[in-house]
ROTIMAR-456407 format. One line per 5 residues: number of its first residue (from 1); their letters; for each residue x, y, z of C-alpha. Coordinates in steps of 0.5 Angstrom, whole numbers, padded with zeros to 4 digits. Last residue first. Layout:
// ROTIMAR-456407
NUM	A	X,Y,Z; ... $
END
This chain:
// ROTIMAR-456407
212	NNFIY	0184,0153,0204; 0188,0150,0199; 0184,0147,0193; 0178,0153,0193; 0183,0159,0194 $
207	NMINA	0188,0157,0190; 0183,0156,0185; 0181,0163,0186; 0188,0165,0185; 0188,0161,0179 $
202	GMKLA	0183,0165,0176; 0187,0170,0177; 0193,0169,0173; 0188,0165,0167; 0186,0173,0167 $
197	KERVE	0193,0176,0167; 0195,0172,0162; 0189,0173,0158; 0192,0180,0157; 0199,0180,0158 $
192	IPDNN	0197,0175,0152; 0194,0180,0148; 0186,0179,0147; 0184,0177,0140; 0178,0176,0143 $
187	VEADE	0176,0168,0140; 0183,0168,0137; 0186,0167,0144; 0181,0162,0146; 0178,0163,0151 $
182	WGDGL	0180,0165,0159; 0180,0173,0157; 0173,0172,0156; 0171,0168,0164; 0175,0173,0167 $
177	DCEFT	0169,0179,0164; 0172,0184,0169; 0165,0188,0171; 0163,0183,0176; 0165,0178,0180 $
172	YLLVL	0162,0175,0183; 0165,0169,0188; 0160,0165,0193; 0163,0160,0199; 0167,0166,0202 $
167	RNDIF	0169,0163,0208; 0170,0167,0215; 0163,0162,0218; 0159,0163,0212; 0161,0169,0205 $
162	VGFAQ	0158,0171,0201; 0163,0175,0195; 0162,0181,0191; 0169,0182,0186; 0168,0189,0183 $
157	PRKGD	0171,0191,0176; 0171,0199,0174; 0166,0202,0170; 0167,0205,0164; 0162,0202,0159 $
152	HEHIK	0164,0196,0156; 0173,0195,0157; 0175,0187,0158; 0179,0185,0163; 0179,0190,0169 $
147	PLGNA	0183,0185,0175; 0180,0184,0182; 0184,0187,0187; 0189,0194,0186; 0195,0188,0190 $
142	FLYPK	0193,0183,0185; 0198,0179,0186; 0199,0172,0183; 0199,0164,0188; 0196,0169,0192 $
137	QFIAH	0194,0174,0194; 0188,0176,0190; 0184,0171,0194; 0188,0172,0200; 0184,0178,0201 $
132	NAPIE	0187,0185,0202; 0184,0187,0195; 0178,0187,0199; 0171,0184,0197; 0165,0188,0197 $
127	ILEKD	0159,0184,0201; 0154,0180,0197; 0149,0182,0203; 0145,0175,0208; 0140,0174,0210 $
122	PFIKK	0136,0172,0204; 0142,0167,0202; 0140,0163,0195; 0134,0167,0194; 0138,0173,0194 $
117	IEKRI	0144,0171,0190; 0137,0171,0185; 0135,0177,0185; 0143,0179,0184; 0143,0174,0177 $
112	YQDMG	0138,0178,0173; 0140,0186,0174; 0148,0183,0173; 0147,0178,0168; 0149,0183,0161 $
107	YNDDI	0156,0183,0162; 0159,0176,0162; 0157,0177,0169; 0162,0172,0172; 0159,0167,0178 $
102	HLFGG	0163,0163,0182; 0160,0157,0187; 0165,0154,0191; 0161,0148,0197; 0163,0147,0204 $
97	AKLYK	0157,0145,0205; 0155,0151,0207; 0155,0153,0200; 0151,0145,0197; 0145,0145,0202 $
92	QLNQV	0144,0152,0200; 0145,0150,0192; 0141,0144,0194; 0134,0149,0197; 0135,0155,0192 $
87	DSESF	0135,0150,0185; 0128,0147,0189; 0125,0152,0190; 0127,0154,0183; 0133,0159,0179 $
82	VVNGH	0132,0164,0176; 0138,0166,0171; 0136,0173,0165; 0141,0173,0160; 0148,0174,0159 $
77	GTMHT	0153,0169,0161; 0157,0165,0166; 0157,0161,0172; 0162,0156,0175; 0163,0150,0181 $
72	FPYSF	0168,0148,0185; 0169,0143,0190; 0164,0139,0185; 0160,0132,0187; 0154,0136,0191 $
67	LDPSS	0152,0138,0184; 0151,0131,0182; 0144,0131,0188; 0142,0135,0182; 0138,0142,0184 $
62	PEVTA	0143,0147,0181; 0144,0144,0175; 0150,0141,0173; 0156,0140,0167; 0164,0137,0168 $
57	PKPNI	0170,0140,0167; 0173,0136,0162; 0182,0136,0163; 0180,0133,0169; 0185,0137,0176 $
52	TTNIH	0191,0136,0177; 0193,0142,0181; 0200,0143,0182; 0200,0150,0181; 0202,0153,0174 $
47	SNCFR	0201,0148,0169; 0194,0144,0172; 0193,0151,0173; 0194,0154,0165; 0191,0147,0163 $
42	ILNHL	0184,0148,0169; 0184,0155,0165; 0184,0153,0158; 0177,0148,0158; 0174,0153,0163 $
37	STPNA	0175,0158,0158; 0172,0154,0152; 0166,0155,0151; 0165,0161,0154; 0158,0162,0154 $
32	YWDGG	0154,0155,0155; 0150,0159,0161; 0147,0164,0156; 0140,0166,0159; 0133,0163,0158 $
27	GSYKV	0132,0161,0165; 0134,0156,0168; 0142,0155,0169; 0147,0150,0166; 0153,0151,0172 $
22	LAIEQ	0159,0150,0170; 0163,0144,0174; 0170,0143,0177; 0173,0136,0178; 0180,0135,0183 $
17	SFSTF	0177,0134,0190; 0173,0129,0187; 0173,0123,0193; 0174,0130,0199; 0168,0133,0196 $
12	SILVL	0165,0127,0196; 0167,0125,0203; 0164,0133,0206; 0158,0132,0204; 0157,0124,0206 $
7	LLYIK	0160,0128,0213; 0154,0133,0213; 0149,0128,0210; 0151,0124,0217; 0151,0131,0220 $
2	KM	0142,0133,0219; 0142,0126,0220 $
END
């Protein structure tokens, strides 16, 4: 029964390989932050790295069976995050079956999200991802690893991950604010080179998902 379930999940990922979704989590945090970011990232990827991602990202709750329709899911926000037991069980199945979750701390999420990640993977640790990992190598080279997009408190940007059988299944970007760099230009008034850097790093993430 388990093998049949996993096969159906893999078929689902194959059938909807160009769909991505924003995770609508509970706890009171602003899961809806950066409303233009995924739209812009999709547009950039479809134009520059030959993806054919649906221009309109979906919204999905972590306990929903619809989660398995999206090979890539994204979370962001500034505040509290709470995963219920059903959220945790569904996320575990999703990530073990081939799904991918990117969590982008929009400054203020860190103190909450780490304990929720631990609920999903109680036997694993968040590992800092080295600059020589494939996610920083192609199609755009980030020789020093995760780029800094927005400066808040002088800390260096860090990319953390959870791996299953050497496959990165959860990426947590901290002290970086990639999503702000993906937003419409007038939202944060970022210089074009900063927005390009953020979008290129986002394209690397998408490339890792769809081509590995």
